[in-house]
Every structure is written in structure tokens, then in C-alpha cells.
C-alpha positions as CSV (number, residue, x, y, z in Angstrom):
1,M,-13.2,34.3,-20.4
2,T,-16.1,32.8,-22.3
3,I,-18.7,30.2,-21.2
4,D,-19.5,27.3,-23.5
5,I,-23.2,26.7,-22.9
6,E,-23.1,23.2,-24.5
7,T,-20.4,21.8,-22.2
8,N,-21.0,24.2,-19.3
9,T,-17.3,25.0,-19.1
10,V,-15.3,28.2,-18.9
11,E,-12.8,28.8,-21.7
12,D,-9.8,31.0,-21.6
13,P,-9.3,32.7,-25.0
14,T,-5.5,33.0,-24.2
15,T,-5.2,29.2,-24.1
16,D,-4.1,27.5,-27.2
17,R,-6.6,24.8,-28.3
18,S,-3.8,22.7,-29.7
19,E,-2.3,22.6,-26.2
20,S,-5.5,21.3,-24.7
21,Q,-5.2,18.3,-27.0
22,Q,-1.7,17.3,-26.0
23,W,-1.4,14.0,-24.0
24,T,0.3,15.8,-21.2
25,A,-2.6,18.3,-20.8
26,R,-5.1,15.5,-21.0
27,A,-3.1,13.5,-18.4
28,R,-3.0,16.6,-16.1
29,R,-6.7,17.2,-16.3
30,A,-7.4,13.5,-15.7
31,A,-5.1,13.5,-12.7
32,V,-6.7,16.6,-11.2
33,S,-10.2,15.2,-11.9
34,A,-9.4,11.8,-10.3
35,L,-7.5,13.2,-7.3
36,P,-8.6,16.8,-6.5
37,P,-6.1,18.6,-4.3
38,E,-8.6,19.0,-1.5
39,R,-9.1,15.3,-1.4
40,L,-5.4,14.3,-2.0
41,L,-4.2,16.5,0.9
42,P,-7.2,17.3,3.1
43,D,-7.0,19.4,6.2
44,R,-10.3,18.1,7.6
45,Q,-11.7,14.6,8.2
46,P,-15.1,13.3,9.5
47,A,-15.3,13.2,13.3
48,Y,-15.8,9.4,13.3
49,M,-12.2,9.0,12.1
50,A,-11.2,9.6,15.7
51,S,-12.1,6.0,16.4
52,W,-9.1,3.6,17.0
53,I,-10.2,1.3,14.2
54,Y,-9.1,4.0,11.7
55,V,-5.6,4.3,13.2
56,F,-4.3,0.8,12.2
57,G,-4.1,1.7,8.5
58,V,-1.7,4.6,9.2
59,L,0.3,2.4,11.6
60,T,0.6,-0.2,8.8
61,V,2.0,2.4,6.4
62,V,4.5,3.7,9.1
63,S,5.6,0.1,9.8
64,L,6.1,-0.5,6.0
65,A,8.3,2.6,5.9
66,W,10.5,1.2,8.6
67,V,10.7,-2.1,6.8
68,I,11.9,-0.3,3.6
69,V,14.4,1.9,5.5
70,T,16.0,-0.9,7.5
71,G,15.9,-3.2,4.4
72,C,17.8,-0.6,2.4
73,V,20.5,-0.4,5.1
74,L,20.8,-4.2,5.1
75,A,21.0,-4.3,1.3
76,I,23.8,-1.6,1.2
77,M,25.9,-3.3,3.9
78,G,25.5,-6.9,2.8
79,P,25.0,-10.3,4.6
80,S,28.5,-10.4,6.2
81,W,27.7,-7.1,8.0
82,W,24.4,-8.2,9.6
83,H,25.9,-11.6,10.5
84,T,29.1,-10.3,12.2
85,S,28.6,-6.7,13.3
86,S,26.7,-5.9,16.5
87,V,25.2,-2.8,14.7
88,G,24.3,-5.1,11.8
89,L,22.6,-7.5,14.1
90,F,20.6,-4.7,15.6
91,V,19.5,-3.4,12.2
92,N,18.6,-6.9,11.2
93,S,16.5,-7.4,14.3
94,L,14.9,-4.0,13.8
95,H,14.0,-5.1,10.2
96,L,12.5,-8.3,11.5
97,W,10.4,-6.7,14.2
98,S,9.2,-4.0,11.9
99,V,7.9,-6.7,9.6
100,E,6.2,-8.4,12.6
101,V,4.6,-5.1,13.6
102,F,3.6,-4.4,10.0
103,F,1.7,-7.7,9.8
104,F,0.2,-7.2,13.2
105,F,-1.3,-3.8,12.3
106,M,-2.2,-5.0,8.8
107,V,-4.2,-8.0,9.9
108,I,-6.1,-5.8,12.5
109,H,-6.7,-3.2,9.7
110,L,-7.9,-5.9,7.3
111,W,-10.3,-7.6,9.7
112,G,-11.6,-4.3,11.0
113,K,-12.4,-3.1,7.5
114,F,-13.9,-6.5,6.7
115,F,-16.4,-6.2,9.5
116,M,-17.1,-2.6,8.6
117,A,-17.8,-3.8,5.0
118,A,-15.3,-1.3,3.7
119,W,-16.3,-2.0,0.1
120,R,-19.4,0.1,0.5
121,G,-19.9,3.3,-1.4
122,N,-18.1,2.2,-4.6
123,R,-15.0,1.3,-2.6
124,R,-14.6,-2.2,-4.1
125,L,-11.3,-1.4,-5.8
126,T,-10.0,0.1,-2.5
127,W,-10.8,-3.2,-0.7
128,V,-9.3,-5.3,-3.5
129,T,-6.0,-3.4,-3.5
130,G,-5.7,-3.8,0.3
131,V,-6.2,-7.6,0.1
132,V,-3.7,-7.9,-2.8
133,S,-1.1,-5.9,-1.0
134,F,-1.5,-8.3,2.0
135,V,-1.0,-11.3,-0.2
136,V,2.1,-9.8,-1.9
137,S,3.4,-8.9,1.6
138,I,3.2,-12.5,2.6
139,A,5.3,-13.5,-0.4
140,A,7.8,-10.8,0.5
141,A,8.1,-12.0,4.1
142,F,8.5,-15.6,2.9
143,T,11.4,-14.7,0.6
144,G,12.9,-12.8,3.5
145,Y,12.9,-15.9,5.7
146,L,14.6,-17.7,2.8
147,S,17.3,-15.0,2.7
148,Q,18.5,-15.4,6.3
149,Q,21.4,-17.8,5.4
150,N,20.9,-19.9,8.5
151,F,19.4,-23.2,9.4
152,D,15.9,-21.7,9.7
153,S,16.1,-20.5,6.0
154,Q,17.4,-23.9,4.9
155,W,14.6,-25.7,6.8
156,I,11.9,-23.4,5.4
157,S,13.1,-23.7,1.8
158,T,13.4,-27.5,1.9
159,Q,9.9,-27.9,3.5
160,A,8.3,-25.4,1.0
161,K,9.9,-26.7,-2.2
162,D,7.7,-29.8,-2.6
163,G,4.5,-27.8,-2.1
164,I,5.6,-25.1,-4.6
165,N,6.7,-27.7,-7.1
166,A,3.4,-29.4,-6.8
167,T,1.7,-26.2,-8.1
168,G,4.1,-25.9,-11.1
169,A,5.6,-22.6,-9.8
170,G,8.8,-24.4,-8.9
171,A,9.8,-24.5,-12.6
172,F,10.7,-20.8,-12.5
173,W,10.5,-19.9,-8.7
174,N,13.2,-22.1,-7.0
175,V,13.1,-21.5,-3.3
176,L,16.4,-23.3,-2.9
177,N,18.2,-20.7,-5.0
178,F,19.4,-18.1,-2.5
179,G,20.3,-15.5,-5.1
180,Q,16.9,-15.7,-6.8
181,M,15.0,-15.4,-3.5
182,L,17.2,-12.5,-2.3
183,M,16.5,-10.6,-5.5
184,W,12.8,-11.3,-5.2
185,H,12.9,-10.1,-1.6
186,I,14.9,-6.9,-2.1
187,V,13.7,-5.8,-5.6
188,L,10.6,-7.2,-7.2
189,L,8.3,-7.9,-4.2
190,P,9.0,-4.6,-2.4
191,I,8.2,-2.7,-5.6
192,G,4.9,-4.6,-5.8
193,V,4.0,-4.0,-2.1
194,V,4.9,-0.2,-2.3
195,A,3.1,0.3,-5.6
196,I,-0.1,-1.5,-4.6
197,A,-0.1,0.1,-1.1
198,G,0.4,3.5,-2.7
199,L,-2.5,2.9,-5.0
200,H,-4.6,1.8,-2.0
201,V,-3.8,5.0,-0.2
202,L,-4.7,7.1,-3.3
203,L,-8.0,5.3,-3.6
204,V,-8.7,6.0,0.1
205,R,-8.1,9.7,-0.6
206,R,-10.2,9.5,-3.8
207,R,-13.2,7.7,-2.3
208,G,-12.9,8.8,1.3
209,I,-12.7,6.6,4.4
210,V,-15.6,4.3,4.9
211,P,-18.1,5.5,7.5
212,P,-19.3,3.2,10.3
213,F,-22.7,1.6,9.9
214,D,-24.3,3.8,12.5
215,A,-23.3,7.0,10.7
216,G,-26.2,6.5,8.2
217,Q,-23.9,6.8,5.2
218,E,-23.6,3.3,4.0
219,N,-24.0,4.1,0.3
220,T,-22.2,7.4,0.0
221,E,-18.8,7.8,-1.6
222,A,-17.8,10.8,0.6
223,P,-19.2,12.3,3.9
224,P,-22.0,14.8,3.4
225,E,-21.3,18.5,3.6
226,D,-22.9,18.8,7.1
227,A,-20.9,15.9,8.6
228,P,-18.9,16.9,11.7
229,E,-15.2,17.3,11.0
230,V,-12.0,17.4,12.9
231,P,-8.5,18.7,11.8
232,A,-6.6,16.0,9.9
């Protein structure tokens, strides 16, 4: 091992320098630098995380997982199954109520973090990804209502088409087209929600959870070394 005084780094003479210039090696170093293992999978969290306001984010993620699981079952079995089978009706209802619970927890989480000014400590991107995931989730829920194949979906689509057409989006986003709305609901929008929510969670891990105002850490990116901690 040798120490480079100029860069203050430790070099391993057995490591090939050409390997360190490969894009895979650079990507690995960038990933480890952006998401250190001790932050990505921590075993300790600040004591103030025991407050109930910090629980709703986890409940939102759990609800989203239930939405995805029940939605996959419905997609595999098809519309005739959830309209005629008692088990299908149950899974369909479970999917609906998991969506309702998802939005309930998400709205509480969003408002809670708004009043906590969760963008403090260089967490602006964390806040933005949370808001964007909420907006994309609304679009996913809207297309879900349009995919019910009942009078409610017909009423919602006919009432919404004029407003959407007025914005110009109706030229390529036809809410009266069941096939198009179903594909948006089960493919494109879920991918967007999961991707943005996943980025949001990674940013929370990277920057740490925002401390309450009375913790005296309004401008810090992570809790200080002497902050009380509890098992994660």
C-alpha cells in the first residue's frame, strides 16, 4: 500500500490502473460514494425518528407494495375474473382499498413534511421527488378508475375528456380509449411511481431524515455524531 500525498488517497500496487479507468469501476466508486453502505442500510437512527410523524412514509411504501402485488394479480387473471369470480372481486376490492390507504398515508406524510420544512439541509431534491411521485400517483389512480369497465368509469371518462381536450393533451391521451388507459395504468404509470418513489427513498437514505425544528439541526444534512440513536 502507498499513500498519494497530493490526493490523500491510499493506492494498492496490485490494482491495475487501467482497471480504475473503466466505466464500471468509476460507476462503482460513484455509487459507493453517493450511497455508502452504512447509510443505505443503517442499523441505527436518531431518537427523534420514534415520533409518529416519521411512520407515515414507511406506511406509504408498504401500501404501495400492496397496490403493486394486487395489481399484478388482477393483470394476470384479467377483467372477466375480477368481474365474475368472488375471489376476483375480493382481490379487486383489496386493490382499491390499498390505493385508498396509500393516498391517505401519503397525504399525511406530505403535509407533515411540509410543516416540518423537509427541504432543509440540502434536501430539496428529496422533497421534489416526493411531490412528483404524488402527482404521478394521482394520474395512476385516475387511469385506474377509467379501467373499471362499469358505469362509474364511463361517467368519469366522459366528464374528464372535455377538460383534458381543452389542455391539448387529448390529442394523444384519449380517456375514452379503454385499452390505452389500461396500458397506462398497468405499465407506464406504475413504472413511474415505483421509480420516483425508489429515488425518493434513496435520497432519504443519502441525506438522512429531516430533524424536527426543536432538535437544533435545521441546517445539517445528517444528525451529529453525539445525537441519541435507537435501533433501526
